[in-house]
N, C-alpha and C positions, 0 to 999 in steps of 0.2 A: 094697581091701586095704592101700592106702598107696602111697607113692611120688609122683612118681618120685624115684629116687636120681640126684643129679647128680655127674658126674665131669668134670674139666676136659678130659681127652684120653685116648683108649684106651691110649696107650703111656706116659703119665706115670708116673714112679717116685719113691718117697720111701723114706727110711730110717725104721725104727721101733725103739725100745728100750722095755723096761719101765721104769717110774719107779724101782723099786728098783735095777735095774742101772745106770741113768744116774746116780743119786745116788751109788752106790758108786764108780763110775769118776771122777766129778767130785771126790769127797772124796779119793780116792787121788792124782789128778793134783794137787790142791791141796797135798797133803802132800809131793809131789815137787818142787814149785815152789821155785826159788831167786830168782826175780824176772824178769818180762818174757817168760817162755816162752809159746809158744802150743802147747797140747796138742790132739791129734787123737784122738778116741775111735773105736775099731773098732766100728761099729754093725752089722756083718754085711753081708748082701746087701740091695740095695734091693728093694722090693716094688712091683709094678705096682698102682696104685690101682684100676684096673678089675677086676683079679683079686680084690683084697681085697673090693670091693663085691659081686662075684658070690658069693664065699665066704660073706660075712655074710648075703646073701639066702637062700642055700641052708641055712645053719645055722638060719634062721628057718622052715625047712620049705617054702620057696617057690622058684619057678623064675625066674631072671633073664629079663627081656624078655617072659615070659609073665604071671607074677603081678605082678611089679614091673618097671616100665620103668626103664631106665638112659638118662639124657640126657647128651650131651656138650656142655659149655658153652663150650669153647675156652679157650685160654691167655689170662690177663690180661696187660696190659703189664708187661714185665720178668720174668714168670714163666718158669721154665726147665722143660724136659722132665725133667731129672734134676738131682740135687744134686751139686755138686762139693765133696768133702770137702777136697781140696787140688788145686792146679792143677799142670799138667805141669811148670812151671818151678820148683816148690817141692819140696824134699826133706824127708822125715820120718825120724827116727831112732827105733829101738826103745827102750823103757824096760824096767824090771824086770817090769812087767805087760804081757803080750802083747796086751792090748786098749787100751793107751795108748801113743801115739807123741808125740814132740815135734817141732815144726816147726824146721827148720834156718834160721838167718838167711840171707837172700839178699843181703847186702851193700849195703843202702841207706845213703845219706848222711843222717844225722839233721839236719844243718844245712839241706840242700836240702828235706827234708820240712817243717821249721819255716817256711822261706820260703814254700813252697806253701800251708801252712795260714794264714799271715798274709795271703796274697793271697785265700784263700777267705773269711776274715773280712771283708775289705774289700768283696768282692763281695756278701756277705750284706746289708750295709748299702745297697748300690747298687740292689738289687732287679732287677738285670739277670739274669733267669733263664736266658737262653741261655748267657751267659758263665759263670754259676755252674755250670751243668751241665757245661760244657766243663772247668771246673776240677776238679769232682768226678771226671770221667773221667780227668783227668791223675793225680789222687791214687789212684784205684781203677780201673785199666785195664779191668776186667771190667764196670764200670758201664755200662748202656745206658739211654738215655732217648729220649723223644719229646716235643717241644713240641706242646701241643694247641692247636687253633684254637678260636675262640669257640664255646661251647656243646658242645664235644666233650669227653667224659669220658675221662680217662686213669686207670684204676684207681678208687680211692675218693676221689680229689681231682680237682678241675678246675682247670686253669691257664688263665686268660683274660687278654686284653689290655684295659687300661683306661687311657685317656689316656697312651699311650706308655710305661706301666710294666706289668710283669707282677705279678699278685697271685694268691694261691691261695685257694681257698674250699672248704670242706667240701661234699660232695655229699650 
């Protein structure tokens, strides 16, 4: 009959919007923009991917796990169980449209940010991947990483050591 359907994890959740709704909200947010704002769209409630898979199988007139097997593949490196639209330390303000919010500035120092970006650019040229990842983590505190050993795959790219430098290669 087909299958199996693969799902990362039984409890993983994602947000969904129709394309017309997303386009409408993006266009409205663009019209509201004065320069530099970050807009957050209200996408409703997240949906469990497992539940979505079961519903789609049933809509096809079949029964999940009986007619179509569902396999759980596990989270990939860096993949999260749920999406964070904004973080607990970030505030959003309402706009004229109740489905569009604007992120409030959290008081970062632009000069410090530019210094950190300069360091990042130097590290890009050095190919010191471990230090590069630490710098990214400094710029983006929620960034998580794992340095891979030889022949171990991390997501869709492999990071391997060659003559005391790190290189990346497509898998």
